C-alpha positions as CSV (number, residue, x, y, z in Angstrom):
1,M,109.5,79.2,61.8
2,T,107.5,79.9,58.6
3,S,109.7,80.5,55.6
4,E,109.3,83.6,53.5
5,R,108.1,81.7,50.5
6,H,105.1,80.4,52.4
7,I,103.9,83.8,53.5
8,R,101.1,85.2,51.3
9,H,101.8,88.7,50.1
10,T,99.0,89.2,47.6
11,W,95.4,87.9,47.3
12,A,92.9,88.1,44.4
13,P,89.4,86.5,44.3
14,E,89.2,83.1,42.6
15,R,85.4,83.1,42.2
16,P,82.6,85.7,42.1
17,I,82.6,88.4,44.8
18,T,79.4,88.9,46.8
19,I,78.4,92.2,48.4
20,A,75.7,91.6,51.1
21,A,73.1,94.2,52.1
22,G,70.9,93.9,55.2
23,T,68.0,95.9,53.6
24,P,65.6,94.9,50.9
25,P,66.1,96.0,47.3
26,G,65.9,99.8,47.2
27,G,66.8,100.3,50.8
28,G,69.7,102.4,52.0
29,L,72.3,99.6,52.4
30,D,71.1,98.1,49.1
31,R,71.6,101.3,47.2
32,V,75.3,101.5,48.3
33,A,75.8,97.8,47.4
34,H,74.4,98.2,43.9
35,A,76.3,101.5,43.3
36,L,79.5,99.8,44.4
37,A,78.9,96.7,42.3
38,G,78.0,98.8,39.3
39,V,81.2,100.8,39.4
40,I,83.4,97.7,39.9
41,T,81.7,96.0,37.0
42,E,81.5,99.0,34.6
43,A,85.1,100.2,35.3
44,R,86.3,96.6,34.9
45,L,88.2,96.7,38.2
46,L,87.9,93.0,38.8
47,D,88.2,89.9,36.6
48,V,85.4,88.0,38.4
49,P,81.7,88.8,38.6
50,V,80.3,90.9,41.4
51,N,76.9,90.0,42.9
52,V,74.7,91.8,45.3
53,V,72.6,89.7,47.7
54,N,69.9,91.1,50.0
55,I,69.5,89.5,53.4
56,P,67.0,91.8,55.2
57,G,65.4,91.2,58.5
58,D,65.9,91.7,62.2
59,G,66.7,95.4,61.8
60,A,69.4,94.7,59.2
61,R,71.1,92.3,61.7
62,R,70.2,89.1,59.9
63,V,72.8,89.7,57.2
64,W,75.7,89.2,59.8
65,A,74.7,85.5,60.2
66,E,75.7,85.1,56.5
67,V,78.9,87.0,57.1
68,D,79.7,84.6,59.9
69,R,79.7,81.7,57.4
70,Y,82.7,83.2,55.6
71,V,85.3,83.2,58.3
72,G,88.7,83.9,56.7
73,D,87.1,84.3,53.2
74,A,87.1,87.7,51.6
75,H,84.9,86.6,48.7
76,L,81.9,88.0,50.7
77,V,81.7,91.4,52.3
78,S,78.8,93.3,53.8
79,I,77.6,96.9,53.7
80,S,78.1,98.2,57.2
81,S,76.8,101.2,59.2
82,P,76.9,102.7,62.7
83,N,74.2,100.2,63.6
84,L,76.9,97.7,64.4
85,T,77.9,100.0,67.3
86,T,74.4,101.3,68.3
87,D,72.7,97.9,68.2
88,H,75.2,96.6,70.6
89,L,75.0,99.6,73.0
90,V,71.2,99.5,73.2
91,G,71.2,95.8,73.7
92,L,69.7,94.7,70.4
93,A,72.8,92.7,69.4
94,V,75.5,90.8,71.3
95,F,78.2,91.8,68.7
96,D,79.7,95.0,67.3
97,H,82.4,96.0,64.8
98,S,85.1,94.0,66.8
99,R,83.5,90.7,65.7
100,Y,84.3,91.5,62.1
101,V,86.9,93.3,60.0
102,P,86.0,96.9,59.1
103,I,87.7,97.6,55.7
104,A,86.5,101.1,54.7
105,T,83.8,103.7,55.0
106,L,82.5,105.2,51.8
107,V,79.7,107.7,52.2
108,T,77.6,109.5,54.8
109,E,73.8,109.9,54.5
110,Y,72.1,112.7,56.4
111,I,68.7,112.3,57.9
112,A,65.5,113.9,56.5
113,F,62.4,114.6,58.6
114,A,59.4,114.1,56.3
115,V,55.7,114.6,56.9
116,R,52.7,114.1,54.6
117,A,52.1,116.9,52.1
118,D,48.9,117.8,53.9
119,S,50.3,117.6,57.4
120,A,49.6,120.4,59.9
121,L,53.3,120.4,60.6
122,R,54.6,123.0,58.2
123,T,58.1,123.8,59.7
124,G,60.6,122.4,62.1
125,A,59.3,124.8,64.7
126,D,55.9,123.2,64.5
127,L,57.4,119.8,65.2
128,L,59.4,121.2,68.1
129,H,56.2,122.8,69.6
130,R,54.4,119.4,69.4
131,L,57.3,117.6,71.0
132,A,57.3,120.1,73.8
133,A,53.6,120.2,74.4
134,D,52.4,116.7,73.6
135,P,55.2,114.3,72.7
136,G,53.1,111.2,73.5
137,N,50.9,111.9,70.5
138,V,53.8,112.1,68.0
139,T,54.4,109.0,66.0
140,V,57.6,108.7,64.1
141,A,58.7,106.0,61.6
142,L,62.3,105.1,61.1
143,S,64.7,102.4,60.1
144,T,66.3,100.1,60.9
145,A,66.7,99.9,64.7
146,L,66.1,101.8,67.9
147,G,69.2,103.7,69.0
148,N,70.6,104.2,65.6
149,P,71.5,107.7,64.2
150,N,68.0,108.2,62.9
151,H,66.6,107.6,66.4
152,I,69.3,109.6,68.1
153,A,68.6,112.6,65.8
154,F,64.9,112.4,66.7
155,A,65.6,112.0,70.4
156,K,67.9,115.1,70.2
157,L,65.0,117.1,68.8
158,T,62.7,115.9,71.5
159,R,65.2,116.8,74.2
160,H,65.9,120.2,72.6
161,A,62.1,120.9,72.7
162,G,62.0,119.9,76.4
163,G,59.8,116.9,75.9
164,D,60.2,113.4,77.3
165,I,62.3,111.4,74.7
166,N,60.6,108.2,75.7
167,A,57.1,109.6,75.1
168,P,56.8,109.6,71.3
169,R,55.6,106.4,69.6
170,I,58.3,104.9,67.4
171,R,57.6,102.5,64.5
172,V,60.7,100.7,63.2
173,F,61.0,99.2,59.7
174,D,63.7,97.1,58.0
175,T,63.9,99.6,55.2
176,A,63.6,103.4,55.1
177,L,61.3,103.1,52.1
178,D,58.7,101.4,54.2
179,A,59.0,104.1,56.9
180,V,58.2,106.8,54.4
181,V,55.3,104.8,53.0
182,D,54.0,104.6,56.6
183,V,53.9,108.4,56.7
184,V,52.2,108.6,53.3
185,E,49.5,106.1,54.5
186,G,48.9,108.1,57.6
187,H,50.1,105.6,60.2
188,A,53.0,107.8,61.4
189,E,53.1,111.6,61.5
190,L,56.6,111.8,60.3
191,S,59.6,109.8,59.3
192,A,63.3,110.2,60.2
193,V,65.2,108.4,57.4
194,T,68.2,108.9,55.2
195,A,67.5,111.7,52.7
196,A,67.8,109.6,49.5
197,S,65.0,107.4,50.8
198,V,62.4,110.2,50.5
199,V,63.2,111.3,47.0
200,K,60.5,109.3,45.2
201,E,57.7,110.5,47.5
202,L,59.0,114.0,47.6
203,E,59.1,114.4,43.9
204,A,55.6,112.9,43.7
205,G,54.4,115.6,46.0
206,R,53.2,113.1,48.7
207,V,55.6,114.3,51.4
208,R,57.1,117.6,52.6
209,L,60.4,117.9,54.4
210,L,60.8,119.9,57.7
211,A,64.5,119.7,58.0
212,I,67.7,117.7,57.3
213,S,70.4,116.9,59.9
214,A,73.2,117.9,57.6
215,P,75.8,120.6,58.5
216,L,74.9,122.5,55.3
217,R,72.0,122.3,52.8
218,L,72.1,119.4,50.4
219,P,71.8,119.9,46.7
220,A,68.6,119.4,44.6
221,P,66.1,118.0,45.3
222,F,66.8,119.2,48.8
223,A,68.2,122.6,48.1
224,A,65.1,124.4,49.6
225,V,65.1,122.2,52.8
226,P,66.6,124.0,55.8
227,T,69.0,122.2,58.1
228,W,68.3,121.9,61.8
229,T,71.2,124.2,62.5
230,E,69.5,126.9,60.5
231,Q,66.5,126.5,62.8
232,S,68.8,126.9,65.9
233,V,68.7,123.2,66.8
234,D,71.9,121.3,67.5
235,C,71.2,118.2,65.4
236,V,74.0,117.4,62.9
237,I,74.1,113.7,62.5
238,G,74.5,111.2,59.7
239,A,74.8,107.5,59.0
240,W,77.9,106.3,57.2
241,R,77.9,103.3,54.9
242,G,81.0,101.2,54.5
243,I,82.4,97.7,53.8
244,T,83.1,95.1,56.5
245,G,84.6,91.7,56.0
246,P,84.3,88.4,57.9
247,S,86.4,87.7,60.9
248,G,89.7,85.9,60.1
249,I,90.5,87.5,56.8
250,D,94.2,88.3,56.6
251,A,96.3,91.3,55.6
252,P,96.5,90.5,51.9
253,Q,92.8,90.2,51.7
254,I,92.2,93.5,53.5
255,T,94.8,95.2,51.3
256,F,93.0,93.9,48.2
257,W,89.7,95.4,49.3
258,E,91.3,98.7,50.4
259,R,92.9,99.1,47.0
260,L,89.8,98.1,45.1
261,L,87.6,100.6,47.1
262,A,90.2,103.3,46.6
263,G,89.9,102.8,42.9
264,V,86.1,102.9,43.1
265,V,85.9,106.3,45.0
266,R,88.3,107.8,42.4
267,D,86.1,106.7,39.5
268,H,83.8,109.2,37.8
269,R,80.9,106.7,38.0
270,W,81.2,106.8,41.8
271,Q,81.2,110.6,41.8
272,A,78.0,110.4,39.8
273,A,76.4,108.0,42.3
274,L,77.3,110.5,45.1
275,A,75.4,113.2,43.3
276,R,72.5,111.0,42.3
277,H,71.9,109.8,45.9
278,C,72.9,113.0,47.7
279,W,75.6,111.1,49.5
280,S,78.5,112.9,51.2
281,P,81.9,111.3,50.5
282,M,83.5,109.7,53.5
283,H,86.4,107.4,52.5
284,L,88.4,106.1,55.4
285,D,90.4,102.9,55.7
286,G,93.4,101.6,57.7
287,P,94.4,103.3,60.9
288,S,92.2,106.3,60.1
289,L,89.1,104.1,60.0
290,H,89.9,102.3,63.2
291,A,90.6,105.6,65.0
292,Y,87.3,106.9,63.7
293,L,85.4,103.8,64.9
294,V,86.9,104.1,68.4
295,Q,85.9,107.8,68.5
296,E,82.4,107.2,67.2
297,G,81.9,104.4,69.7
298,A,82.7,106.7,72.5
299,Q,80.5,109.4,71.1
300,M,77.6,107.1,70.6
301,R,77.9,105.7,74.1
302,A,77.8,109.2,75.5
303,L,74.9,110.3,73.4
304,L,72.8,107.2,74.1
305,D,73.6,107.5,77.8
306,E,72.7,111.2,77.8
307,L,69.4,110.4,76.0
308,G,68.6,107.5,78.4
309,L,68.9,104.8,75.6
310,L,72.1,103.1,76.8
311,Q,71.7,99.6,78.2
312,P,73.0,99.5,81.8
313,K,75.7,96.9,81.0
314,H,77.2,99.3,78.5
315,D,77.3,102.3,80.8
316,Q,81.1,102.0,81.2
317,P,83.7,102.3,78.4
């Protein structure tokens, strides 16, 4: 029987911390990683350095091979998203959240539907008409994988319009920034990406937004952009960003990260990052997080099944 004095009750990092992001610099996961590292460093919440490493590729799945190298070691964590669930359900990955240790969610990003500034699509209604009449001639750019919240949101629009959800041409990129550029360059007619990813091109006047999948309008620079709900479409869906640790980390390591992240979300610098990136706060950890992931998994399974995107081997809970 293990004696009490051999049980570890606390943990603190002994060398630099690494936050891994599965998108290139400037991508959605990268933005969260750098915002998090910035607050930790500027608020002096740790006594060791905090580094961000980008491991893009394979639809943001390549990063998890690096996480697998740190079994039992909480010196590296990764920015996570619903893709860990949806990639598994559509057959793009053989693993999901259960392979790792979800520690906390931090924010939700809602999805913006952008077209070129000179596009014939002027409103959400114009897009719905096209998806009803000729969905096969609609090309959409999104990131980072088929079946993720961006894809689900677009599929919901196509279904609402009465079109074949498998008819539109879909171009998938490892970062939302490239998906938006694809629209600007005229390769795709629209993009469905997280709202913060379109800000640069929106402010430059190169794209126009048809709608955002938020429950309510977002603040500037999106204050004039209607939600899909305002346009009588049931399409409220976002993509959360959180922190996930390697498998095998123990309770003291998890507690360390939970307390650190709780300190981050209380800091005024984090509040400023929320406003700057138009993120919606979503801080969950512990039992609340695990309950949410179970609920989300069931919801995603049902949505993907309803939309015809669920792989047959995942058609049962």
